[in-house]
C-alpha positions, 0 to 999 in steps of 0.5 A, spaced: 615 073 271 617 079 266 617 086 266 618 091 261 621 098 263 621 104 259 627 109 260 628 116 257 635 116 259 640 110 261 640 108 268 648 106 267 653 108 269 648 111 275 651 118 275 645 123 276 639 123 280 634 120 274 639 114 273 640 113 280 632 112 281 631 108 275 637 103 277 634 102 284 628 100 281 632 095 276 636 093 281 630 090 285 627 087 279 632 084 277 633 078 282 625 078 281 623 078 273 626 077 267 627 084 265 627 087 258 629 095 258 628 100 253 632 106 253 632 112 249 639 115 247 641 121 245 647 122 239 653 121 241 652 118 247 655 111 249 652 105 248 647 103 254 648 096 254 656 097 255 654 099 262 649 094 265 651 090 271 652 083 268 646 079 269 641 084 271 637 085 265 635 080 260 635 084 254 636 092 252 633 095 247 636 102 244 632 107 241 636 113 238 633 120 238 635 125 232 640 131 233 637 136 237 640 143 237 644 145 243 645 152 243 641 158 246 637 159 240 635 153 238 632 152 245 628 158 245 625 156 238 623 149 241 620 152 247 617 157 243 613 152 239 611 148 245 608 154 248 604 154 242 602 147 242 601 147 249 606 141 250 611 140 256 618 140 255 621 133 254 614 130 253 615 132 245 622 129 245 621 122 247 614 122 243 613 119 236 617 112 237 611 108 237 614 104 232 620 103 235 617 101 241 613 096 238 619 093 235 623 093 241 617 089 245 616 084 240 610 079 242 611 078 249 606 079 254 609 082 261 606 082 268 608 089 269 610 095 265 614 101 268 615 107 265 620 112 268 619 120 268 612 122 265 616 124 259 614 117 257 607 117 259 604 118 252 606 110 251 601 108 256 596 105 251 602 101 248 605 099 254 598 097 258 596 093 251 602 088 253 602 089 261 598 086 266 600 092 270 602 099 268 607 103 273 609 110 272 615 112 276 614 120 277 621 123 278 618 129 279 611 132 278 612 136 272 606 141 274 608 142 280 615 143 278 612 148 272 608 152 277 614 153 282 618 155 276 613 160 274 613 163 282 620 164 282 621 167 275 618 174 272 615 176 265 616 172 260 619 166 263 614 166 269 609 165 263 612 160 259 613 156 266 605 157 267 603 155 260 608 148 261 604 147 268 597 147 265 599 143 259 603 138 264 597 138 269 592 136 263 596 130 261 597 128 269 590 128 271 589 123 265 595 118 266 595 118 273 588 116 273 589 110 268 596 107 271 595 101 275 600 105 280 603 111 280 610 112 285 612 118 288 618 120 291 615 122 298 608 123 302 608 130 299 608 128 292 603 123 293 598 128 296 600 132 290 598 126 285 591 124 289 590 132 288 591 132 281 588 125 280 583 123 286 582 116 283 590 115 282 593 108 286 599 112 288 605 109 293 611 112 296 617 110 293 623 114 296 629 116 293 635 113 295 642 110 294 645 104 294 649 102 301 656 105 300 662 106 305 663 113 308 668 117 304 675 120 308 673 127 309 678 132 306 675 138 310 678 143 305 675 150 306 670 150 301 662 149 301 659 145 294 653 145 290 651 139 286 647 137 280 645 138 273 646 145 272 642 145 266 636 143 270 632 150 271 631 150 278 639 149 279 640 155 274 635 159 279 639 156 285 646 158 283 643 165 280 640 166 287 646 164 291 651 168 287 647 174 287 644 174 295 648 170 299 655 169 296 657 176 297 656 176 304 660 169 305 665 171 300 667 177 305 667 173 311 671 168 309 677 171 305 679 164 303 673 160 302 671 157 295 664 155 292 665 149 288 660 147 283 660 139 281 655 137 276 654 136 268 653 142 264 656 148 268 656 152 261 649 153 263 651 158 270 657 160 266 654 167 267 653 168 274 660 165 275 665 167 271 670 172 273 670 170 280 677 166 281 674 163 288 668 160 284 670 153 282 667 149 276 668 142 277 664 139 272 661 132 272 665 127 276 665 119 276 663 119 284 659 125 286 660 123 294 667 122 294 667 129 290 663 132 295 667 129 301 673 134 299 668 140 301 665 142 308 659 144 307 653 142 302 648 148 300 642 147 297 639 154 295 633 152 292 627 156 290 623 151 285 623 144 284 619 137 285 620 130 288 626 129 293 633 132 292 638 126 291 644 132 292 642 132 299 642 124 300 649 124 296 651 130 302 649 125 307 653 119 304 659 124 304 658 125 312 657 133 310 652 138 314 647 141 309 644 148 309 638 148 305 632 152 304 625 149 306 623 147 299 630 144 297 629 139 303 622 138 301 620 130 302 625 129 307 624 128 314 628 134 316 627 139 322 631 146 322 637 143 326 637 135 325 640 132 319 640 139 316 640 147 317 634 150 313 634 157 311 629 161 307 632 168 306 639 170 304 641 173 311 639 166 314 642 162 310 649 166 310 648 166 318 647 158 317 653 157 313 657 162 318 655 158 323 657 151 321 664 154 318 666 157 325 664 150 328 668 144 327 664 140 332 657 142 329 659 140 322 661 134 325 654 133 329 650 135 323 654 131 318 653 124 323 646 126 324 645 126 316 649 120 315 645 116 320 639 118 317 641 116 310 643 109 313 636 108 317 631 110 311 634 112 305 638 106 302 636 102 296 635 096 301 630 100 305 627 103 299 625 096 296 621 094 302 616 099 300 614 096 293 609 091 292 610 088 285 
């Protein structure tokens, strides 16, 4: 059998939540199908073909994206144009390459065609023409993401996200209904898909991690937040923690360090500069091993969609997690099992303090998270939910 996968980013090496989710599907498909991958590449990025595990895929076709300004002014201009045109972010970035996609497909017929992220769903007609079954893998539900961003912001930024949410919703109603299957990360996201498109055929495929040994824990007096710092919910989370939670913790714990791990730390520099006890780690080869250098993972998210791989990585490292309720959405977490949940700054700071003050409690919560990960959120466990 033959499978076609269209991805807006390279899944290898598996760094970051999007790459991990796409890689998990490719590792499932590889032994079962002849898999052809079409992947978009940003200017200056390495050749994705060099990092694909040997024998996993039949072919990899690369579509090079044009240069895109990264400055604040360039981003603002792009988003202003998107607002005027009612086009969601990144949908326009990956649209307009029908000829290149057709060239990569050639003439073969496929049993299934997988589109990663809704950003590539604009090629649904083209994929459906050569695939018996079409699968849209939702890393997030973009309309939900933007609506929550609108609620957590104010003024013009709130308005922009509301426009993007409405534009995403209009497209999702069409795409979800026409795909053979929509994959959602959790029961909550699956329910949202059904509300948007009641006729959609939706299945839950949870975010997960490959099986890995628990790393050695260095137990330095530090807390850690991880993720792509350019992602808007992460920017909001860093700002919220820096302004509303960190001052209290900084005063209570004179030696405590707050580490930020992940790509594009420049995006949160305005909230972190000037404090020597905020450590900018940036991107790393192995996020799980890096997280294990700290005592607690903090997830102060106020917006977002999908399920948070940053929590799964913290569990893999054996770290206790303090999260907002929204940050742990889609995961089987109660208030004092596998994670502490806190939704206002005082409660959040108190939960972190409680864990910092008790080694046994940190160990107990970290062990519970690690056990839950091994039981429900490994690739092998997630694959059992797939039927193709």
